[in-house]
Structure formats: C-alpha cells, structure tokens
C-alpha positions in Angstrom: 32.4 12.1 -16.8 28.6 12.2 -17.0 26.4 9.3 -15.9 25.6 8.5 -19.6 29.2 8.6 -20.6 30.1 6.3 -17.7 27.4 3.8 -18.6 28.5 3.9 -22.2 32.1 3.3 -21.2 31.0 0.5 -19.0 29.0 -1.3 -21.7 31.8 -0.9 -24.2 34.3 -2.3 -21.7 32.1 -5.4 -21.0 31.7 -6.1 -24.7 35.5 -6.0 -25.2 36.3 -8.4 -22.4 36.6 -11.8 -24.0 38.0 -14.8 -22.1 41.2 -14.5 -24.1 41.7 -10.8 -23.3 41.1 -11.5 -19.6 43.6 -14.4 -19.8 46.2 -12.1 -21.3 45.7 -9.6 -18.4 46.0 -12.3 -15.8 49.4 -13.4 -17.2 50.9 -10.7 -15.0 48.8 -11.2 -11.9 48.4 -15.0 -12.0 50.9 -16.4 -14.5 50.1 -20.1 -13.8 46.3 -19.8 -13.9 44.2 -21.4 -16.6 41.1 -19.3 -17.1 38.0 -21.3 -18.4 35.1 -18.8 -18.2 34.2 -15.2 -17.6 30.8 -14.1 -16.4 29.6 -10.6 -15.6 28.1 -10.4 -12.1 24.8 -8.4 -12.0 23.9 -5.7 -9.6 26.7 -3.2 -10.0 25.9 0.1 -11.6 29.2 2.0 -11.3 31.9 -0.6 -12.0 32.3 -3.9 -13.8 32.5 -7.1 -11.7 33.5 -10.3 -13.4 33.4 -13.8 -12.1 36.5 -15.7 -13.3 36.6 -19.5 -13.1 39.7 -21.6 -13.6 40.8 -25.1 -14.6 41.8 -27.4 -11.7 41.4 -26.5 -8.0 42.0 -22.8 -8.1 39.1 -20.9 -6.4 37.0 -18.6 -8.5 37.9 -15.0 -8.4 36.2 -11.7 -8.9 37.8 -9.0 -11.1 36.4 -5.6 -10.1 37.2 -2.9 -12.7 36.7 0.7 -11.7 35.1 2.4 -14.6 33.5 5.6 -13.2 36.2 6.8 -10.9 39.7 5.3 -10.9 40.4 6.8 -7.4 37.8 4.5 -5.9 40.2 1.6 -6.4 42.7 2.8 -3.9 39.9 3.9 -1.6 38.4 0.4 -1.5 41.8 -1.3 -1.1 42.5 0.9 2.0 39.1 0.2 3.5 39.3 -3.5 3.0 42.7 -3.6 4.5 41.5 -1.7 7.6 38.3 -3.7 8.0 39.7 -7.2 7.5 40.4 -7.8 11.2 36.9 -6.9 12.2 34.6 -8.0 9.4 34.3 -10.6 6.6 35.4 -8.5 3.6 37.0 -9.5 0.3 40.7 -10.3 0.6 42.5 -8.4 -2.1 45.1 -10.6 -3.8 46.1 -8.3 -6.7 45.7 -4.6 -7.6 46.1 -3.7 -11.2 47.4 -0.2 -11.8 45.5 2.6 -13.7 45.7 2.0 -17.4 47.0 -1.6 -17.1 46.1 -3.5 -20.3 43.8 -0.6 -21.3 41.1 -1.3 -18.8 41.8 1.0 -15.9 42.5 0.0 -12.3 41.1 -3.3 -11.0 41.4 -5.7 -8.1 41.2 -9.4 -7.8 39.7 -11.2 -4.8 38.3 -14.7 -4.1 34.6 -15.1 -5.0 32.5 -15.3 -1.8 30.1 -18.1 -1.9 26.7 -17.5 -0.4 23.4 -15.6 -0.9 22.7 -11.9 -0.9 20.1 -11.0 1.7 17.9 -10.0 -1.3 18.1 -13.6 -2.6 17.3 -15.0 0.8 14.3 -12.7 1.0 13.0 -14.1 -2.3 13.6 -17.8 -1.4 13.9 -18.2 2.4 11.4 -18.5 5.2 10.8 -16.1 8.0 13.0 -18.0 10.4 15.9 -17.9 8.0 15.5 -14.2 7.4 15.3 -13.5 11.1 18.6 -15.3 11.8 20.3 -13.7 8.9 19.1 -10.2 9.8 20.4 -10.7 13.3 23.8 -11.7 12.0 23.9 -8.7 9.7 23.1 -6.4 12.6 26.0 -7.9 14.6 28.3 -7.2 11.7 27.2 -3.6 11.4 27.9 -3.1 15.1 31.4 -4.5 14.7 32.1 -2.0 12.0 32.2 0.7 14.7 35.6 -0.6 15.7 37.1 0.3 12.3 38.6 3.8 12.1 38.1 5.5 8.7 41.4 5.2 6.7 43.1 8.4 5.3 41.2 8.4 2.0 38.0 9.0 4.0 39.0 12.4 5.5 35.4 13.7 5.2 31.9 12.7 4.1 31.2 13.0 0.4 27.7 14.1 1.1 26.4 17.6 1.5 24.6 18.5 4.7 20.9 18.1 4.9 20.4 21.8 4.4 22.6 21.9 1.4 20.8 19.0 -0.2 17.5 20.7 0.2 18.7 23.7 -1.7 20.2 21.6 -4.5 18.9 22.6 -8.0 19.3 18.9 -9.1 17.0 17.8 -6.2 14.4 20.4 -7.0 14.5 19.5 -10.7 13.9 15.8 -9.9 11.2 16.1 -7.2 9.7 19.5 -7.7 9.5 22.5 -5.3 6.3 21.2 -3.6 7.9 17.9 -2.7 11.1 19.6 -1.6 9.0 21.8 0.7 7.3 18.8 2.2 10.7 17.2 2.8 11.9 20.3 4.5 8.9 20.4 6.8 9.4 16.7 7.5 13.0 17.0 8.7 13.0 20.5 10.1 12.4 19.4 13.7 15.2 16.8 13.6 18.2 18.8 12.3 20.0 19.1 15.6 19.9 15.3 16.0 20.9 14.9 12.4 24.0 17.0 12.9 25.4 14.4 15.2 25.3 11.9 12.4 27.8 13.9 10.5 30.1 14.6 13.5 30.6 10.9 14.5 33.8 9.4 13.1 33.4 5.7 12.5 33.5 3.9 9.2 30.1 4.0 7.4 29.6 1.6 4.5 27.3 4.1 2.6 25.3 1.5 0.7 24.5 -1.2 3.4 21.7 -3.0 1.7 20.3 -6.3 0.6 22.7 -6.7 -2.4 26.0 -6.0 -0.6 25.7 -8.4 2.3 26.6 -12.0 1.5 25.2 -14.6 4.0 25.5 -18.3 4.3 24.1 -21.1 6.5 26.3 -23.0 8.9 24.2 -25.7 10.7 21.1 -24.0 11.9 22.7 -20.6 11.9 23.2 -17.9 9.3 26.5 -16.0 9.2 27.7 -13.0 7.2 30.2 -14.3 4.7 31.1 -11.0 3.1 30.3 -7.3 2.9 30.9 -5.9 -0.6 31.2 -2.6 -2.5 32.8 0.0 -0.2 33.3 2.8 -2.7 30.6 5.0 -1.1 32.1 4.6 2.4 32.6 7.7 4.5 33.2 8.7 8.2 30.1 9.3 10.2 27.5 7.6 12.4 26.6 3.9 12.1 23.0 5.0 12.1 23.3 5.9 8.4 23.9 2.2 7.7 21.4 1.0 10.2 18.6 3.1 8.7 19.6 2.1 5.2 19.3 -1.6 5.8 15.7 -1.3 7.0 14.7 1.3 4.4 12.4 -1.1 2.5 10.9 -2.7 5.6 7.1 -2.9 5.8 5.4 -2.0 9.1 2.6 -4.4 8.4 4.9 -7.3 7.7 8.4 -6.8 9.3 10.8 -9.6 8.6 14.2 -8.1 9.3 14.0 -4.9 11.4 13.5 -6.3 14.9 16.1 -9.0 14.5 18.6 -6.8 12.7 18.4 -4.2 15.5 18.6 -6.9 18.2 21.9 -8.1 16.6 23.1 -4.5 16.4 22.5 -3.9 20.0 23.9 -7.2 21.2 27.3 -6.3 19.7 27.3 -2.8 21.3 25.4 -0.7 18.8 23.3 2.1 20.3 20.0 3.4 19.0 18.1 6.6 20.1 14.8 6.1 21.9 13.0 7.7 19.0 14.6 5.4 16.5 11.4 4.4 14.7 10.7 8.0 13.7 14.3 9.1 13.4 15.2 6.3 11.0 12.6 7.6 8.6 14.2 11.0 8.8 17.7 9.6 8.3 16.6 7.6 5.2 14.7 10.7 3.8 17.9 12.7 4.1 20.0 9.9 2.5 17.6 9.8 -0.4 17.6 13.5 -0.8 21.4 13.4 -0.9 21.3 10.8 -3.6 18.7 12.7 -5.6 21.0 15.8 -5.4 23.8 13.9 -7.1 23.7 14.5 -10.8 25.7 11.3 -11.3 22.9 9.0 -10.0 21.6 7.0 -13.1 18.2 8.2 -14.3 16.7 4.7 -14.0 16.9 4.9 -10.2 15.1 8.3 -9.9 11.5 7.1 -10.0 12.1 4.5 -7.3 13.9 7.0 -5.1 11.1 9.6 -5.5 8.5 7.1 -4.5 10.5 5.9 -1.5 11.0 9.5 -0.4 7.3 10.3 -0.6 6.4 7.1 1.3 8.8 8.1 4.1 7.3 11.6 4.4 3.7 10.2 4.4 4.5 7.3 6.7 3.4 4.6 4.3 5.1 1.4 3.4 7.4 1.1 0.3 5.6 0.1 -2.9 
C-alpha cells in the first residue's frame, strides 16, 4: 500500500466511524458500556486513534486502529506487555482481530490524562520544562531494562551506508546534499556501527508528542509513552538523540535536564555526545527520507532539519 493509498484509506475509515458504529463494535469488547462520544485524537499519521467517552463512571478509552500495516497491532501488543513492568505504557484491555467489524485490527486502552511534552513547551515555564525533561530522561534510561520481544528480531532500518545510496533519498534531497551528508558522517561510521549492534528496546519515535507527562505536587512525572510501532532493537542513543533533535543551542530548555535524568538512571553517553548526537540524528533523518512510505508533507521539514545538522545551525 502506498502512502497516498494509506492516507486515503485512513480518511475514509474516519468518515465512516459514527458513534453508533463504534457502539456496535464495542458490543463484543465491552457489552455493558454506554458510549456517549467519539473524538479523533490528532497527531497520528499512520493509524487512527479515537477517544471514546462513556456514560457513568467508566474511564475514557482510546481505540487505536491499525490502518497502514495490520502486523503492527501484534507488534505493539507484545512491546507494551514486555515494557509494562518498567515504564508507564498503555494497558491493553482488548485486542480486536484483523477484519473485525470491517475496520481491521485495533486495541483498546485507558486514555492517559496529561500533557504531551509539546503542549508543555507551548504553555509551561522553564522550570516546568526542566523537571519534565529530567523525568523523561529517567524513563528512557529505564527502557534499557526491557529486552526486545520476538517481533523485533532486527532493526527495520537500513545501515547508514545503505541509506546514503538510496534512490529515494537522492530524489528527495539531491546528490549535492547527499554528498554533504556523506562527508558529515564519514568519520563516525565505526561509532555508528555500535548503535546497530546493541540489543535493547528502542522506541524509534521518542519525541514531544509521544511522551505524556503530568504534575504531582511540585514534580513532573511521565504518565505514559505512546506509539511503539516503529520500535526496534538497538542502542538507547537513537532515542536520546531523537528527543533533543529540535533543541536550540542558543536557548536550551530540555537537553541538559533530559540528559541528567538519563544518566541518573544508569544511561551512558559518549564523551563526544554533543557532536555525535547530531550525526545520529542526521542518520535517522536520512533513513526516514529513504523510506518511500514517509508522507510527502513531512519531507520539507526533514530536509531543512538535515541541512541544519550538517551546517551546525539551530532548527528553524
């Protein structure tokens, strides 16, 4: 399925999901529930995430429908089961089989109240962001205790060298920019190889939108880490670099605190982390730009971010 086909299927599915249709589907999963409203949650680009509210005291639920790749349902269920003892992750209460009620596989889990780090960045103060970033760093370090479950036998990403030779990458950024990227990472390839050989659970999209945080007293805690469909086995440094990808050198508000939390919980960073993290993010972006399934609307932002990393300038 192409990206355009997947997006079309996603839009058609959302348009068909009336409250009555969802109620009918829930008759099997939650026969005593009384659904009152259905709201699409924004931010997802691969799947459909719906917020379901009910009459009475029943907690709101999220229905996550796997549109693009049905196999991702079982993958996420395995990951969430493995990670539940170490991290705040959604607790799956029902798994709908492929083709059930004509909507494909889905899961139900309680809605996690809180803010995304992105929302805190927009509305919070520097002290709040520092405490929240510290907590996120601690959570990432704890992820190292989770062994990748069987569906994650290998990384879905090509090596750095394979990404650089990708026709899709060259088509999207041009040969000149590809050559600049190759020069930028050429001296780091031996250190980059270690990132592929490590074997801990990597989230794969550890960013502002997928970390849910909440205040308890004067502290901020991670309430949930969402969207594990891109997870793979590798080094936690992939996720550490990803979380600080948009940090501005002139105005840091998360990096030092995030990294302090990561270290406090046992995470280790190389001495050359400041430079190496730029290389790691450049390779991650090149891998994304090599993927023909990445939606076209994300390409300009990824290209600009890649150029900024190569040139050593702050994100736009």
